C-alpha positions in Angstrom: 0.0 0.0 0.0 1.9 3.0 -1.2 1.3 6.4 -2.5 3.7 9.4 -2.6 3.6 9.4 1.1 5.1 6.0 1.8 2.5 3.1 16.5 1.2 4.6 20.6 -0.4 5.4 23.4 -4.1 5.8 23.7 -4.4 9.5 24.6 -4.2 12.1 21.9 -2.6 14.4 24.4 0.3 12.0 24.8 1.0 12.2 21.1 0.8 16.0 20.8 2.7 17.2 23.9 6.0 18.9 23.4 5.7 19.6 19.6 6.8 23.1 18.7 7.6 25.1 15.7 8.9 28.6 14.9 7.4 31.1 12.5 9.5 31.7 9.4 9.5 34.7 7.0 6.5 34.7 4.7 7.0 34.4 1.0 4.3 33.1 -1.4 5.5 31.1 -4.4 2.6 30.1 -6.8 1.9 26.4 -6.6 2.3 25.9 -10.4 6.0 26.5 -10.2 6.4 23.4 -7.9 7.0 21.1 -10.9 5.7 17.6 -11.2 5.1 15.0 -8.5 5.7 17.2 -5.5 9.1 18.6 -6.5 10.4 21.1 -3.9 9.5 24.7 -4.9 12.4 27.2 -5.6 11.9 28.7 -2.1 12.2 25.2 -0.5 8.9 25.8 1.2 5.4 24.5 0.7 2.4 26.9 0.4 0.1 25.4 3.0 -3.6 26.1 3.6 -5.6 25.1 6.7 -9.2 24.0 6.9 -10.5 24.1 10.5 -7.8 26.0 12.4 -9.2 26.4 15.9 -8.3 23.9 18.6 -6.5 20.8 17.2 -6.4 22.4 13.8 -4.5 25.4 15.2 -2.0 23.0 16.7 -1.7 21.1 13.4 -1.1 24.1 11.2 1.4 25.5 13.6 3.6 22.4 13.0 4.2 23.8 9.5 5.1 27.3 10.5 8.4 27.0 8.8 6.5 26.6 5.5 4.4 29.3 3.9 1.0 29.5 5.5 -0.9 31.2 2.7 -4.6 30.6 3.6 -6.7 29.7 6.7 -10.3 28.7 6.8 -12.6 28.3 9.7 -16.4 28.7 10.1 -15.9 30.1 13.6 -13.6 33.1 13.5 -13.9 33.6 17.3 -12.6 30.1 18.1 -9.9 30.3 15.5 -8.8 33.9 16.4 -5.5 32.8 17.9 -4.4 31.0 14.7 -5.5 33.9 12.5 -3.4 36.2 14.7 -0.4 34.0 14.5 -0.4 34.0 10.7 -1.6 37.5 9.8 -0.5 37.3 6.2 -2.6 34.2 5.4 -5.8 35.0 3.6 -8.8 34.2 5.8 -11.9 32.3 4.7 -15.0 30.7 6.2 -15.9 28.3 3.3 -13.1 25.9 2.3 -14.8 25.4 -1.1 -14.3 29.1 -1.9 -10.8 29.1 -0.5 -9.7 26.2 -2.8 -11.5 27.6 -5.8 -10.0 31.1 -5.4 -6.5 30.1 -4.3 -6.0 26.7 -5.9 -3.0 27.8 -8.0 -1.3 29.3 -4.9 -1.8 26.2 -2.6 0.5 23.2 -2.6 -0.8 21.4 0.5 -3.9 21.4 2.7 -4.3 20.5 6.4 -7.8 19.4 7.3 -8.8 19.5 11.0 -12.6 20.1 10.9 -15.1 18.1 12.9 -15.3 14.5 11.5 -18.4 15.1 9.3 -16.4 17.4 7.0 -13.1 15.5 6.8 -13.9 13.6 3.6 -15.4 16.5 1.7 -12.5 18.9 2.3 -9.9 16.1 1.7 -11.5 14.8 -1.5 -11.9 18.3 -3.0 -8.2 19.1 -2.3 -7.1 15.7 -3.7 -9.1 16.2 -6.9 -7.2 19.5 -7.3 -3.9 17.7 -7.0 -3.0 19.0 -3.5 -1.1 17.2 -0.9 -3.4 16.5 2.1 -2.9 16.1 5.9 -6.2 15.1 7.5 -6.9 14.5 11.2 -8.2 11.1 12.3 -10.4 9.3 11.9 -10.0 10.4 8.3 -13.7 10.2 7.5 -17.1 10.1 9.1 -18.3 6.9 7.4 -17.0 3.6 6.0 -17.9 4.5 2.5 -16.1 7.9 2.7 -12.9 6.1 3.8 -13.0 4.1 0.6 -13.6 7.2 -1.5 -10.7 9.1 0.1 -8.3 6.2 -0.5 -9.4 5.9 -4.1 -9.1 9.7 -4.7 -5.5 9.5 -3.2 -4.5 6.7 -5.6 -5.7 8.8 -8.6 -4.1 12.0 -7.3 -0.6 10.5 -6.6 0.1 13.1 -3.9 1.6 13.0 -0.4 -0.9 12.3 2.4 -0.9 11.7 6.1 -3.7 11.0 8.7 -3.3 12.6 12.1 -2.6 9.5 14.2 0.7 10.9 15.5 1.8 7.9 17.4 2.4 5.9 14.2 5.8 7.6 14.0 6.7 6.6 17.5 9.4 4.2 18.8 6.7 2.3 20.8 4.8 1.4 17.7 7.9 0.0 16.0 9.0 -2.0 19.1 5.6 -3.6 19.4 5.8 -4.9 15.8 9.4 -6.1 16.4 8.4 -8.0 19.6 5.5 -9.7 17.9 7.4 -10.5 14.7 10.3 -12.0 16.5 8.0 -14.3 18.6 8.3 -12.7 22.0 4.9 -14.1 23.0 4.3 -16.7 20.3 1.4 -16.5 17.9 -1.1 -13.8 18.9 -4.7 -14.8 19.1 -6.3 -11.9 21.0 -5.7 -8.2 21.3 -7.6 -5.8 23.6 -7.6 -2.0 23.5 -9.3 0.3 26.0 -9.9 4.0 26.6 -11.8 6.1 29.2 -13.2 8.3 26.5 -15.8 9.9 26.5 -15.4 9.7 30.3 -12.6 11.5 32.0 -12.1 9.5 35.1 -15.2 8.4 36.9 -17.1 11.6 37.3 -16.1 13.9 34.5 -16.4 13.7 30.7 -14.6 15.0 27.6 -17.9 15.3 25.8 -21.5 14.1 26.3 -22.8 10.8 24.9 -25.9 8.8 25.7 -27.9 12.0 25.8 -30.9 13.4 23.8 -30.9 16.5 21.6 -31.4 19.7 23.6 -34.7 21.5 23.3 -33.7 25.1 23.8 -32.4 27.3 21.0 -29.8 29.8 22.1 -28.6 32.5 19.7 -25.8 31.7 17.3 -22.5 33.4 18.3 -21.7 36.4 16.2 -18.5 35.1 14.6 -19.9 31.6 13.9 -21.4 30.7 10.5 -23.8 27.9 11.7 -24.9 26.9 8.2 -21.3 26.2 7.2 -20.5 24.5 10.5 -23.5 22.1 9.8 -22.0 21.6 6.3 -23.2 18.3 4.8 -25.2 17.1 7.9 -28.9 17.6 8.4 -29.7 21.1 9.6 -30.6 21.6 13.3 -30.6 24.6 15.6 -27.4 25.9 17.1 -26.5 24.8 20.6 -23.2 25.1 22.6 -23.5 21.3 23.3 -22.2 20.7 19.8 -19.4 23.2 19.3 -16.6 24.2 19.4 -15.5 20.8 20.7 -18.4 18.7 22.0 -19.6 17.6 18.6 -17.7 14.3 18.8 -20.4 12.3 20.6 -23.2 13.1 18.1 -23.9 10.7 15.2 -24.4 13.5 12.7 -21.1 15.2 13.4 -18.6 12.9 15.2 -17.5 9.3 15.4 -17.6 8.8 19.2 -14.9 7.4 21.4 -14.0 4.7 18.8 -13.5 7.3 16.1 -11.6 9.6 18.4 -9.1 7.1 19.7 -9.4 4.0 17.5 -7.2 5.2 14.7 -4.5 6.0 17.4 -4.8 2.9 19.5 -5.6 0.3 16.9 -2.9 1.4 14.4 0.0 -0.3 16.1 -2.0 -3.5 16.4 -2.9 -3.5 12.7 0.8 -3.0 11.9 2.1 -5.6 14.3 -0.5 -8.2 13.4 -0.6 -7.3 9.7 -4.4 -6.9 9.8 -6.6 -5.9 6.9 -10.4 -6.1 6.7 -12.2 -7.9 9.4 -14.5 -10.9 8.7 -17.1 -10.1 11.4 -17.9 -7.2 13.8 -20.2 -7.2 16.8 -20.8 -4.8 19.6 -22.6 -4.3 22.9 -23.1 -1.0 24.8 -24.8 1.0 27.5 -27.9 2.8 26.5 -27.7 4.4 23.0 -30.1 6.5 20.9 -30.2 7.9 17.4 -28.7 11.2 18.5 -25.5 10.2 20.4 -23.1 7.3 20.8 -23.4 5.2 24.0 -21.5 6.2 27.2 -19.6 2.9 27.1 -19.2 0.1 24.5 -17.4 -3.1 23.6 -16.7 -3.8 19.9 -15.3 -7.2 18.8 -13.6 -7.7 15.4 -12.7 -11.1 14.0 -9.8 -11.2 11.5 -8.8 -14.2 9.4 -5.5 -16.0 9.4 -2.8 -14.1 7.4 0.3 -15.0 5.5 2.3 -11.9 6.0 5.6 -10.5 4.8 7.6 -9.0 7.7 10.7 -6.9 7.9 14.1 -8.6 6.9 16.6 -10.0 9.4 13.9 -12.4 10.8 16.3 -15.3 11.3 15.2 -15.5 15.0 11.5 -15.7 14.4 10.1 -18.1 16.9 6.5 -19.2 17.6 5.4 -18.3 14.1 5.3 -20.8 11.3 7.7 -20.0 8.5 6.2 -20.2 5.0 9.0 -18.7 3.0 11.7 -16.1 3.1 10.5 -13.1 5.2 7.0 -14.6 5.5 5.1 -15.9 8.6 1.7 -17.5 9.1 -0.4 -15.6 11.6 -3.4 -17.3 13.1 -7.0 -15.9 13.2 -7.2 -13.1 15.8 -9.9 -11.5 17.9 -9.5 -7.7 18.5 -11.7 -6.2 21.2 -12.3 -2.5 21.7 -13.6 -1.0 25.0 -14.5 2.6 25.8 -16.2 4.6 28.5 -13.9 3.2 31.2 -14.5 -0.5 30.4 -11.5 -2.8 30.0 -10.6 -6.5 29.8 -10.0 -8.6 32.9 -6.6 -8.3 34.5 -4.4 -11.2 33.4 -4.1 -13.8 36.3 -0.4 -13.7 36.5 0.1 -9.9 36.0 2.2 -8.9 39.0 0.6 -6.9 41.7 1.4 -3.2 41.4 1.5 -3.3 37.6 -1.4 -1.0 36.5 -3.8 -1.7 33.6 -4.6 2.0 33.4 -7.6 3.9 32.1 -6.1 3.6 28.6 -4.2 0.6 27.5 -3.3 -2.3 25.1 -3.0 -6.0 25.7 -1.8 -8.6 23.2 -2.3 -12.3 24.2 -0.1 -14.9 22.6 0.4 -18.7 23.1 3.6 -18.1 25.1 2.7 -14.9 27.1 1.3 -11.4 26.6 2.3 -7.8 26.0 0.8 -5.1 28.2 1.6 -1.8 26.5 5.1 -2.8 25.3 6.1 -4.9 28.3 6.4 -8.7 27.9 4.8 -10.9 30.6 5.1 -13.1 32.5 8.5 -12.0 33.9 9.9 -15.4 33.2 9.1 -15.0 29.5 10.6 -11.5 29.4 13.7 -12.6 31.1 14.3 -15.6 28.9 13.6 -13.7 25.7 16.6 -12.0 24.1 16.2 -8.5 22.9 14.3 -8.4 19.6 16.4 -7.0 16.8 15.5 -3.5 15.6 14.6 -4.2 12.0 12.2 -1.3 11.3 13.6 2.1 10.2 12.9 4.7 12.8 10.8 7.8 11.9 11.2 11.4 12.8 8.5 13.9 13.5 5.0 12.8 12.3 4.2 16.2 10.8 7.6 16.6 9.1 7.2 13.1 7.6 4.4 14.5 5.6 6.1 17.8 4.7 9.1 15.9 3.4 6.8 13.5 1.4 5.2 16.6 -0.2 8.7 17.7 -1.3 9.4 14.3 -3.0 10.6 12.3 0.0 9.5 8.8 1.0 5.8 8.2 1.7 4.6 9.2 5.2 3.8 6.4 7.6 0.0 7.0 7.8 -0.6 7.9 4.2 -4.2 7.4 3.1 -3.4 4.1 1.3 -2.8 2.8 4.9 -5.1 5.1 6.8 -8.1 4.6 4.5 -8.5 0.8 5.2 -7.7 1.4 8.8 -10.5 3.9 9.1 -12.8 1.6 7.3 -12.3 -1.1 9.9 -12.5 1.2 12.8 -15.7 2.9 11.6 -17.4 -0.5 11.0 -17.5 -0.8 14.8 -19.8 2.2 14.9 -22.2 0.5 12.5 -22.5 -2.3 15.0 -23.5 0.2 17.7 -26.5 1.7 15.9 -29.6 1.6 18.0 -31.7 0.8 14.9 -29.8 -2.6 14.6 -29.7 -3.4 18.3 -32.3 -6.3 18.1 -30.9 -7.8 14.9 -27.4 -7.8 16.3 -28.4 -9.9 19.2 -29.0 -12.6 16.6 -25.9 -12.4 14.4 -22.6 -10.6 14.0 -22.1 -8.3 11.0 -20.5 -10.2 8.2 -18.2 -7.8 6.2 -17.5 -8.0 2.5 -14.8 -5.5 1.7 -14.9 -6.2 -2.1 -18.5 -5.0 -2.4 -18.4 -2.7 0.6 -21.4 -4.3 2.1 -22.9 -6.4 4.9 -24.5 -9.3 3.1 -26.1 -11.0 6.1 -27.9 -7.9 7.3 -28.8 -5.7 4.3 -30.6 -3.1 6.5 -27.2 -2.3 8.0 -25.8 -1.1 4.7 -27.5 2.3 4.9 -25.2 3.1 7.9 -22.1 2.6 5.8 -22.6 6.0 4.3 -24.8 9.0 4.7 -26.9 11.4 2.7 -25.4 14.8 2.2 -27.4 18.0 2.6 -28.3 19.9 -0.7 -25.3 21.7 -2.0 -22.6 19.3 -0.7 -23.2 16.2 -2.8 -21.1 17.1 -5.8 -17.8 17.1 -4.0 -17.7 13.3 -3.7 -19.4 12.0 -6.8 
């Protein structure tokens, strides 16, 4: 899976802490002088535009302050005021469509960090115009959109990167090396958990499991509510949706799974060489057709794989060799937990070792890995240091910037991130209240070739969504 861009603690804050950039002198070089296939412009700098530049988007665009920030777009100029102030020479917009249409020839690369329901539209429009794209996770709002973004990327042949920053980490690479070199034998189960949307026991990051509010406060002066709604069905403004609390609403966000899944599941997909699941099923606390449940468990079943792994695998143990550089991996069950739920504590996990509110557990025939620690202690002590066979990455953001300038593909380019987002977002289909009764009778059977759920056709309508008038033409 390669385009011109080519894992991992659970909390986004862990990934983003400590990243800084300095503002460079501003000089706009028209995009058409870049040359072909992402060649570096004469100035050595990219002309970058941002879509959604308050909050996380402000952080993202600031990581490219040493490039030319030529345009900024946000529907809420109050929330994005700090970013506009930091880059005063960038042209300001509220509608990304207008920005791309007016400044297309002056833009080389686009950073998308809107709420989830706009990710795919902004990304696809930029891709169709031949722009390099960085998009925050979970890449898209729906399974169908993830496929469309991946296909648009293959046609555009540009540099892309999804915002799961931990993919560039040392921890992600070491997990793969431990698994590939047989530290715990064949892996048959993996468990990932987060406290989102909870924040400890009594607080929350955003509301879930709640109904739509009935009151209708006035729209803030600097917010264009119609543009914020974008492709979603129109509803009255309320502060319960924005600027940040949209994540728990079906129309706008992708819940705890969408928020953290592309961070937390990415290293497991890499280490276990996972692709599309065979089956998906879920259970949850109370859920409605407005918001995601407060807590849920989603179980994915993946088939056996014959996988090529990194070279220098002479010490591979516990995995069945099937050729040079190839290993046979058994079927595996991957279970996601959110809202503070988590798997049982392994029986032989030493007292004092914490599972944590956010974590990862891989269970093999010969032991298990909690985070990146091998257990039981006897297994860890007897196991030699796994060779470091995977090239180390630098900064996640600069991976993409260098890919835009003709460097190697970024680690979470959309040819990787698209299928990952597809699998992650399938879990949200299994959480739909409209399917709750049917899903007590059978798991969702997934056919990635036809992008459908053949054993429960009524579930297929939740793989994509209808766009509001005026937005359909972007993805056709």
